[in-house]
Every structure is written in C-alpha cells, then in structure tokens.
N, C-alpha and C positions, 0 to 999 in steps of 0.2 A: 410312642408306645414301646415298652420294654420288650426285648426279644425273648425274655425268659419270664415265665409265670410259674410260681411255686404252688403246686396243688396241695402240698402238705409241708409244714415247716420242718426243716431238717438242717442241722448245723453242718453235716458232712456233705461234701460235694458228690455228685453221682459218679459211679465207677463204670457204668455201662450205658451205651447208647443203643436204642432200638429205633430203626426207621420202619415205617409201615405199621406202626402200633395201632392205628385206627382200623386196620384190616383184621381178617380172621386169624391167621397164624400169629401175626405180630402181637395182637391183643392178648392171646393166650400166653405167649412168651413173656410179655411184661408181667403178667400176674404171677407166673411161676418164678421168675427172677426175684420179684419183690417178696414172695413167700420164703425164698431162700436167704433173705436178708440183704440183697443187693440194693443199692441206691440207683434207681433207673432214671435216665433221661430219655425222652422221646422227641423225635422230630415230627412236627405236624403242621399242616396249613392252618391258618386262622379259621378257616371254614370247615375244618375236619370234624367229623362226629367223634367225640371222645368216649362214647359209651363202651367201646371195646376194652379200654384200659381204665375205666372209672373205678375208683376205690383202691387203685394200686399205689397211690401216693407218688406218682411219677412226676418228675419235673419236665416241663414242656418248653422246647425251643420252637418258636414259630419260623417256618421256612419249608423248603422242599429240596429235592435233589438237584434242581436246576439253579438254585440260589447258593452260590459258593460262599458268600459271606455267612449265611445261616449254617452252612455245613461246618465252617471253621468254629463257630460258636458251639455248635452241637457236639463236636468231637473234642473240644477242649477239656483236657484233664481226665478223659475216660480211658479205661484199660482194654475193654472189649467193645466191639461194634458188631451189631447184628443187622444186616441189611435185609429186612423183610418187605421193603417197599418195592412195588412193581405193578405194572398194568397186566392183570391176569384176565384175559378175555379172548374169545375166539373170533372177534370181529371188531373192526375199527380202523381209522386212518393210520397209516404207517408212521407218520410223524409223531403221533402220540406214543406209540410203542417205543420208538427209537429214543425219544426224549427221556423217558423214565427208565426203561430196561437196559439201555446201552449207555447213553451219555451220563445219565444220573448215577449209574453204578460206578463208572469211571471217576466221576467227580467225588464220590464218597471215599474211594480208596485214596485219592490224592489228598483230600482233607484229613483223613485219618493219619496219613504219613506225616503231614505238616504239623499235626498236633504234638507229635513227639512222645506221647504217652501210651499210644495204642499198642498193645501186645498181640492182638489177634482181631482180624475181621472175618466174620462168617457171612458169606454171600448166599442167599437163598435162591436157588435155581430150580430146575425141574427136569425130569426125565424126558420131557418133550424135546430137549435139545438133541436127542438122538435121532429125531426125524421120524418117529413112529415106525421102527423097523418091523419086518415080518415076525422076527423072533426077538424077545427081550435080550438085552446085552448088558455086560458089566461095564465098569468105569474105564476099562482099557480101550473101549470103542470111542472113536473120535465123534464129537457132535457133528450133525449133518443138517444143512439148510435145505428144506424142501419147498420153500417159497411161501409158507404161511406166516403171517405177521407175528404171532406169539412165538412159534418155534424159532423163527429167524432172529427176533429181538432178544430172546433169552440166550440163544447161541452166541450172538454177537456181544451180548452183555457179559457172558462168561469170558469170552476172548478179551474184552476190554479190561475186565478185572484182573485176569492173569497177567496181561501185558503191563498194567499199572503196578501190580505187585512186584513183577520182575524188575521194573524200572526203579521203583522206590525201595525195594527190600522189605516191604511190609508183609508180615506173615498172614496169609489168607487161606481159608478153607471154604470149599464149596459143598453145599448140601443139595442133592437132587431128589426131592420127594416125588412120589407118584400121585396118587389120588387121595388128597387129604379131606377127611370128613369129620363131622362132629358139630356141637352146638355153635351156631353162627356161620357155618359154611354156606356161602352163596352158591357156588358152582354145583356141589354134590348133595346139598341138603335142601336149601330153599327153592332152587330152580326145579329140581326133580319133584319135590313135594307139590309145588304149584302145578306142574304138568300132570301129576297123578290126580290131584284134586279136580283139575279141569278135564280129565279123561283124554289127555293129549300125549301121554307118554307111550313110546313104542320102543321095542328092542331092535337091536341090530344083531344078526346071526343068533337070534333066539336068546340073547343075553347070556350065553354060555361062556363068554370070554373072561378070563381072570382079570379082575378090576384093579389089582394093585392097591387096595385100600390101605390107608394109614390114618389111624385115629389121631386127632389133633394133639392130645397130651403125649402120645408116643412120639409124634413129630417133634414136639418141644424137647423131649428128653434127648433125642438124637441131635438136635441143633445145639443144645447146650454142651453135650459131650464133644461135639466137633470143635467148639471154642476152647474147651479146657483140656483136651487130650494133648499129651506130651509130644506125640509124633504125628499130629494131624495137619500141620501146616503144609501147604502145597498139595493137598490131597482133595479129591472129590469123592462124595459118598452117595450112592443110591439109597433111598430110604422108603420102605413100605413095611407093613406088618408082616410077620413071618408066616401067618396063616393065610392061605389063598382063599379068596371068596370071589364068586362070579358076580357080574353085574345083575343077573337075574336074582340071585340070592339077596343081594343088597336091596334092589328095588322092591322085591316081595316083602322083605322085612320092614322097609319104610312104609309101604302101602298098608301092611297089617297094623303098624303103629298109628297110622292116620285113620284107620277104620274104613279104607276104601279098597276096591278090587285092584289087583295087580293087572298090568297090561296083558293083552292077548295077542296083539298085532306085533309081528316082527318083519323088518325089512331085510331082504338080501343085500349084501354089501354093494353090488353093482347098482341096484336101484337107489339105495341111500346116497351113494356117491354122485349119481346123476342128479338127484334132487338137490343135493348140496351145491354142486357146481352151477346148475341153472339158477338157483336162488341167489348165490353170491354174485353172479354176473348181472342178474336183474336188479338186485339192490344197488350194485355199483353204478349201473347205467342211470337208474332213477335217483341216485344219491340219497337213498333212504338211510337215516341215521340208526334206526333200530336194528336189532339182530335179525338176520335172515331166518326163515323157517327152519333151515338146517344148514350147518356149515361143514366143510371138509375136516376141520379140526375135530368137531364132535364125532364125525364118522370114524376118523382114525382112532380116537380115544376109545370108542365102544366096539370097534372092529378088531383092534390089535391086542395081542396078549400083553398085559401090563405087569406081569409077574417078574419084574426086573430083579436080577440077583442082588442080594444084600449081604453077601458073605463078608465083604470088606468092612461094612458098618458093624456087623456082629463081632468081628475079630478085633478091630481097632478102636471102636467106640464102645464096645460092650453092649450094643443095642439089643434089646430083647422084645420090645413091644409089649409092655406089661398089661395094657388093656386089650382084652380079646374082642372079637367081633360081637359076641352077644352082649357084653357089657358096654361096648361102644355104641351099639344100637339102642340099648336101654337108655343111656344118657342122652343120646341124640333125640329119641322120641320124647323123652321127658322134657327136653328143652323146647321142642316143637309145641308141646302142650302147655308151656308156660306163657305168661303174658308177653314176654319178649319174643318168643317164637311165633305166637299167634299174630303178632304185629307184622310178620314177614310172609305169612301164607294166607291165601285167599279162601279161608273156610267160611 
C-alpha cells in the first residue's frame, strides 16, 4: 500500500504539514490553510476519521508520531509544520500520554530538521503546562509539573521540543491556548452539552471563574500568525479571546441554545477536590478504563482563573480574536443543531 493517498489531484507538492488534522483544532486549521491557497499534507493513521478535514483537498500520509519513517515522508519538502497532534484528556495511562505528547513531539522536530526544507515548526501546547496556578501567569513563568498526566506530558513535551530545536537549530514556536471551543469541540462543547442534556452538569465555585475561552477560528488565526511572524521563532504565546467570560455565562449560553435548564448545583472546591481524588483512586484500583466521575484536572480547570495574559500574542502576533463570544456561541449552537452536531449529543 502506498503511504500517500491524494484526495484531490494537484501538480504541486504540499508546502505545509499538519499533524492531528483529524482532531478539533487541527481540522479547522487544515481548512483555513486550504482556503488561503496552501497545499496541505496531513499525517493520519489508516483508521483515523477524516471527517474533520474532508473537502480540504489535503494529501494524506499514513502514519503517526511514533513511526519515524512516516514522519520523514510527511515532512519531505514542506516549509511549515503544525503539530496539532496530542492526547488531550484528563484521564488515562501515563504511557499513552508520554508516547504522543512527549516522544512523538520530539520525533516530529527531528524529522522536520532532517527534511532540510522546514522553515518553521509550530507546536500546539496548552496553558495547562503552568500547573493551574492560583493566579494566571504570562509566558515568563516556567512550566510546572503537578503530577497530573496531561499537565506533565504537555510540560515534558514542550521541554523535549525546545531541546530538540536547540540541538538541531530548527526554528520552533510554541502556542499555548486556554479553553478552545466551537463546532466540533469534544471537551468544551460535546461533553458539556451531553452533561446538560442528562441533567448532570454542576458548577464549581458557582461557575464564576473566568474560563479563558478561545473560539476555534480565533485560535487558528493565532496559530498561523505564530508560524509566519518574522520574530516569533523561539517564543511561546498564551492564547485566549480578549473578552473575559465566566464558566457560568458559557454554560448558561450553551444550555439556552440546547433548550434546557442551566445547572443550579455548585460544589465548593474542597468537596469537588475530595470527590475527584477518591474517584481517581477507586478507578485506578479497579482498573476501570472509562473516565472517573470527576477528575482533579477538571476541578483545577473550573476552579482556577483561566484569564491568562495574552499581551505578547497581541503585540507580536497581532492577535485580536475577531469572533466575539456572542458570535462564537451562535456558531457553536448552530453546529449542535446540525446533523453533524446531533450525531454527537444525546438528544
């Protein structure tokens, strides 16, 4: 079987590689790049769902971040690499997190360097690398490992990327989005929508904590600007929408769009933390594969102020966040009401 399958005939070779294109942010990025006239190649497993980038005329290389031969084929001849691949979850075995978020990220930098044509690699990270501090911090704050698998793996992944970049000389930029939502979002749209529909959604601290929301098309704008900026190599950028919105405002808007009641119950942080800690221990002892009732990761996310400073992105990337909260929610609710959206929610 050929490692390359051409979804649309094109005489010109791809100039951009996107990993993680079958995911939420990666899929939106592929479409935006294609709309701008770029010839895009994506790295995907043979079993990956290609719906996220369907219609974008992307060339597909079969493989993954653990397959160095496929990475060499995928990076061959491209100028820009966007690493959107990653395991984004609040529960699971450490080996899975490490394989993708740490080892895979390093493998991609090495392959991009060996290609000899790559001018910039953008690594998609997260503000979770800061370890959920009491107060949001800017990019001068060092990432901190607090022992949770997602936080630890993304922090170590960044460290591996920076080390590989220094060793190889490959220009690398890191983008740290906060809470990305929009059509297709599993974490902040589909899961919360299903909790609302099942009357299982609860707030922590009354939902009055800033959520650090980032609409997906705004995220894509920032990611592309990070790759094309003249002085962005070697820099990291926090990314969220400039307008602050609380979790309560977001959940209420989502509930209204779904035609259901917003939650009334709110858990104090100590209670939520205790439930999460006990749940994780019980799931671990019983070796249950499914996600616990509540996780410490989720508690930190909804308990800590997520309004991370974005001054650097505004000044150096020209980031504005063109789609505001009202329009972002209108598009999100419209997607949930579409055939595609309804396939993901238990209405």
